[in-house]
N, C-alpha and C positions, 0 to 999 in steps of 0.2 A: 584501213590502217595497216600498216607493213609488220610483219612479225615481228622486227627490231625493235619497234614503238610501244607493240604492246607488252614485250618483257620488260622493257623498261618503265613503263606504268605499273606493270604489276609489281616488279620488283620494289618500286619508290613504293606504294601502297602497301607490300608487307614489310617493308622495312618501318613505317612508321606503326604499323601494328604489334610488330615483335617487340618493339621498344616497351610495350605497356603490358609484357609476358614477364611473370617470372622466370627465374634459370629453370630451365629442366621442362617447362611447360610444354606441352605437344600443341603444335599447330593443326588448323584443320585440312583433312584429307584433301590430295589432290581433286577427286570427285566434287567436294565441296567447293574448293577454290575455282575450279572450273563452273560450275554453276552458279556461283556469286557473281564473277567477274567477267563472266560469257568470254571465255577464252580456249583455247586447245590445249590438248595435256601438253604439245611440246612447249608452251609459252610456259606452260606451269614448272615444268621440269627445267627448263633456262632460267627462270625467275628465281625457283630455289637455288640452283647452283650459284646466281649472281652472289646470293646470302649467303651462301656457304662457304664462297671463295673470301668475301669479307669478315668471314667468322663470328656472324650472327645467329647461324644454324647451326645444326647438325644432323644429318640425315642418317638414319640407323634402318637397313634393308630390314622390311618384313614388319618394322614397328611405327615408322613414321618420321616426321620432322618436328625436331626441338628447337627451343629456344638455348643457345650456348652460353655457359658462363662466362662472365664479364673476365677481362685476364689482365688489365691495369690496374694500380695500387694510385690510392688518391693520397696529395701530400701530406694533409692534415691530419685525417683519423684512419689512414691505413686501409680505408675501407675499398675494395675492389669495384672498379667500374668499367664499363665500356669504353673501349678508345675512339675519342674524339676525331672526327675529321677536320677539325678546325685547328688542331694542334698546333702550335709554330714549331716550325721543323730547326735543326742548329743551323748553325755559322756552315755552309757550304761553299763559301768563298775561296777556300784553300783548293777545291779543285777545278777554278781556273787556270791556275799555275800548274798542278799535275797535270792535266790533261793539254797543255799548250803543244804544240807542233809546227815545224817547219810547213807543214801538207795543210795547215787549216782548218776550220772545224769541221768533225765529222757529219754535222747536221746539213751544213750547207753542200757537202758531196752526195750526201742522199735523199736532198729535197727534191730532185727531179721523179726519183724512185717512189718516195713515201707519194708524190701528186699522180702517179699511174694506178696507183692501190689504194687511192680513195675513195670510199663508196661514200656517193653523195646522199642526201636526202632524199625520202621517198617521192616528193614532187619534183624533183629534178631529172630531167632524161640524161644519161648516162652516154654520152659519145665520146668518154676519154679513155676508159677503161681497155686493155688487151685480153681480157678473158671473157669468154661467151658468154652470154647469160644463163642462168643456171638450166633454163628451159631448153637450151641447145646441148646439156652433157648429158651423159649417158648415166644417171643417177642408179636406174634399177640393175645395169649393167654392173655397174661399181658394186652394189650392194652385195650381190649375187658373189661377184668375185671375191671382196672381203670374207664373206661365209664361208667358201670354199676353201679361201686361203687359211682360214684360220683352222682349220680342221687338216692341213697337211702335215703329215709326220714330220716332226722337226721344226715345224714353223716358227716356233718362239726360242729356238737356240741362235745361238751368235751366226752370223753367214759369214764366209769368207769373207777379208777385206776387201777383195775385187769386185764383190759380187756375184751372184749365184751363177753358175757355170751357162744352165737352160735360160738365163733371161741374157747372158753376155752374147749368148749364141744368136739368140732371135736378134739382138741390136746389130750384130756383126753382118748377119745376110739381110738385114734392111736396110743398112747403111752403105753396103758395098757390092749385095749383090751374092748369088750363091757361090758363085765363082771368081768373085772379085777379091781384090789384094786383103781384105781384113778378115783377120782370124777372131776367132772365140778369145784368144790371149791377147787380143791390141784393144780389148775393151775393158773400161774401169767405169763401174758404174757409180752416180753422183746423187745429189739430194737436189733434182732436178738444174735448169739451165743455168741459174743465176749462178748458184753454189759450184759448178762446172766452169763458169766464167773464171769465176775467182780461183779457182784451182789452176786454170790455164794461166791466166797472169801473174800468179806468186811463183808458179813452176819453171816459166820460159823464159822472164826477163830479170835481171840484179835492178834492185831500187835504184830510182833517177835513172834507170834507161829510158830512150823515147819509143814509143809504139806506136805504128801507124793505123788509123782509125778509117773508116768512111766519113766523108763529111757531107749530109750530116748524118747522125746514130742514136740508134737507140742509147736514151740517155743512162739505163745500167751498164753498157759497156763503159762508158767514161765514168762513172763511180766505180767501178770496178777497177780499172785501170790507175787512178788517181788515187783511192783509197791504199792498193799495193805499195803507194811511192813511184809511182812511173809515170811518164809525160807523153800524153796523147798529140800525136801529129794529126793534123787534119787531112785526107785526101780526097776531093771532091767526085760526087758521083752524078752521071747522068743516066737518060733514059736506060743506057745500057750496061746499068752497073758503075763498079769506079772505074775512074779515068785511067788505064794500064801506062799511059805517058805519063801520068804524073808520078803514079806508084812509081815509077822506074827511078825518077827526078827525086823523089822521097827518101827513099832506100840509099841512094846515092849520098845525099847531103846529111842525113842523120847517121846512118851506119845502124839502121834501126833491125834488129833480128825477130821481131814478131811483127803481123800484120792480122788485123782482126776483121774478119766482114761476113755479109751476109747475101750471098750469092743470089738468094731465091724468097722473092718477095721481100724485099729490104726495109726495114722498119726506120723511119717512116715512110721512104718515097714508094714502095713497092717495085722498085726495079728489079729485074733479072739479069744476071750477068750474061751480056751473049757468048757464044760458042767461040769465037775468036777471042773475046777476053778471056774465059775459061785457062785457056792453054797460056796464055801469057802472063796470066797470076801465076800459074804454077812455074814457069819459066824465069819470073823476074825473080821470084822468092828463091829459089833454087839458086840463082847466079848471086844473090845477096847472101846466101847462107843462111836463110831465117825460115821459120816458121810461120804457117796461114793457119789461125784459129778461123774455123768456118763453123759460123752459128747458125744451123740450120733449122730455126726455130718454126718455121712456117709450113712444113714439108706436109704436114698433114691436115694444113688449113687451106688446101688445093678446093677451086669452085669447081660446080659441076658443069661448066661449060671450059672448061681450061684445056687447052691440049696437053699432049704427054709431057711430064715433066722431065727437064734437064737431069741427068745424073749428079748425085753429091761431089764435089770435087775430091772429097775421099776416095771414090771409087776410080777416079783415076789417075791416083797417084801411088807410084811405088817404090819412091825415094824415101817415105816418111817426112814430106814437107807439111802436109796438112795433118794438123790436130782439130778433129772434128768434135762435133757438139749437137745430140741430140735429145730431145725431151718430149715425152707425152702430154707434158701438164697443161697446154692450153687445149687440145683436142679433148682432154678426158675429163679432169679437175685442178682446179687448184691446189687442193689439197695432195693430188698423188704427184707428189714431189719427187721423180726418180727419174733420173737423166742419163747419159754414157759420153764418155770421154774415148775417143780411139786415138792409138798414139802409137810408134813403132819404137823401137829402140832404146837408148839412153833416156829419151824425151818421155816416153812410157815411167820408166822409172822414176823420175822426175815428178810427175804427176802423181803416181802412188804413193811416195812418200810424202807430196804436199797434203792429197788425200786422207792418208790414214794419221796424220798429226793434227789437222782441223776436224774431222770428224767419225774416226775409225771408221765406219763404214754405214750404207744406207740400211734402217732399220729393216729385218727379214720380213715382218707380217707384209710391207709394202711391195718389198720385191715378189713375194710369192703371188700377192693378190694382180700385183702388175701380168705374172704368167698367165695368173687365170685369165684376166681380161682380155689380152691379145689373141690368147688360144680361141676364146669366146666367138662362134660364126656373128654374133650379134655387133660384135667390135668394128667389121668391114662395113656391117652395114649402116652401124652410128656414123661411120667417116661419110659413105656416100650421102646421108641424112643432113650432115653438118654441109656437106660441100653444096649442095641442093639451097639450105636456109642462107648460107653467106654468099652464093650468087644471086639472091632474090633480093638480099639486103643491101648487095650491091648496087644491083640495078636500080633498086628505090632511092637510094642515097645518090646516085650519080645522077639521075633525073632530077631529082629535087635542086641538086645544086644546079644543074644546066639552068634549071626554071627561074629560081631564087637568085643566083648568084652567080650568073655568067661569067666567064674568064676567071674564075680563081683556081678551078683544076685543070690540073696538066696529065699527065699521063697516069692509067691507071692498068692494073692487071688483074687476071681472075685469080685470085689468091691472097691469102694473110686475111685483115682486117680493118683495113686502113685506107683512108686517104689523105693525102697531103696536098693541103691549099696553098695558093699563094696570096697573102692579102694586097689591099690597093695600095700603094706606095703611101708614107706618111703614116700609117695604121699600127699603131704597138699593139705587138700580141698580147702581151700583159694585162693591157687595160682590156683589150676585148676580151679575155677570157676571164677577168675578174668581172666586167660586166655582164657575160652572157652566163655565170653563175648566180647572178641575181636575177635573171630574167628566165632561170629554170631549165639552163642546159650546159650540161659541163663539157668543154672539149680542151685539149692540150695545147698551149703556147708551141711554138717551134724553135725559140731560144736555146731551151736546155739539149736541143739534140745538135749542137754545134759545138764541137772542143774550142772553137775562135770564134773573133765576131761574124754573125751570120750573113749573108751578102742580100737578103730581102728578108721581111718577115712572113711568117707563116703559121699555117694551125694544122696540127695531125687530128682528123676524124675519124673516131672508132666505131665501125656500125655492129660492130659483135654485141656488144654489152647490154644494148638495149631491149626492152622486153620483146618487140617486132618491129614489120619494115613499118608500119604507122608512125611509131614512137619515132623512127629515125627520120621520116620526112617532118613531122613536126617539129623536131628538133633540127634541122636546118632552117625551116621557116620560122623558128626563134633567134636563130643564129644570124637571119638576115637581117629581121627587127633590130637586131642590137649592134649590126655592122652599120644599118643607117645611122642610128642614134651616133654612133661613134664619130662618123665621117662628116655629118653636117653639124655636131655640136661642137 
């Protein structure tokens, strides 16, 4: 049984038990609950936290956990009673008018992002998520970094709005190289990559303006663009990255001032921008008077068998064309939401103004912990181990696809965490995804990765979130059985 289901079951049991207690009655000790329900200390702690959040119990350090006082008043007697979970809500229909807008419902914009963050049931193999499985993350390193960070002088004081100078300097060197064009003063810390994308889109383009995006591209980019009131214009990608001939045409036709791209191990195709096209992207954007927002999300997810990586576009840009985005989240933890935007000139001032209005600053303890993490020799060892495991999983996934589903896999690269599959003609990716979930494997439909109508039906398969390579192979096997049913049914 998973920890998540154990917590839910224990919370349900304690909820029924607590309802029979008088106000102020002490619950059994954690040790007693562990022995009675045969669960771990962490499960007891999380279940108590659930009841505390619901207002059913009060935890008093050193004394124990007690039944909380009821706090609502009955209509007839005035007696206090616990709030009912079945109470009828008021009339909420007015909100439909208040929240109406020309951009459409926000839940529709966010639906593809929610889908990539969905945690599947314990019996479902996760070939959907973009975050590596917990066993691939440096939990001990993070715990030690957090502990050391908490003891740093001033760790709980307010940080500079741009971020700690030491951490900004580290990002500047990591992105641009020691002698590159990026200085510490060109770096602005953000709360992860998605927050950085939001800041960039809201800063660099006026509402209603067109923004060029790769096609296909990460749904989170499309969601950010649309939520900012901007209009995404797709530019096709092939095995060598964005088609620069079509990029030039798109700039000329739309007069756009922003192009968002992922030059390294692009999501979802895995494409790496070729050396010739790298120079062309910068030249075309500079001629159009436009910014290139470089989302370098996968640089730390390079596989053990990869050749030397190309430099970021920002490392070859001395004219302030590139606004670079880097995050440690995928390689470290979904909870280490620390990223960096780099820019120069008035663009940096605009980014800074948007960032401070949106969120003031990144919490200082997270910044301090990040400094401790990247300075630890174990960080480099972790990245090497992660690269080895990602290579092993990719190798297993590719072999399984060639064996089970020949012809669906095109080009793939030694980096990232995903493969882009082309489905047989006539197969609906949404129908296939729903059927796969019922068969115990979660994959990602290709439709949300397109700003316009897709030219073909695709699936994205992630091999990072599963428990191990064997589970990836089993997931592909289940997917083959589902595809057989869909194509013959």
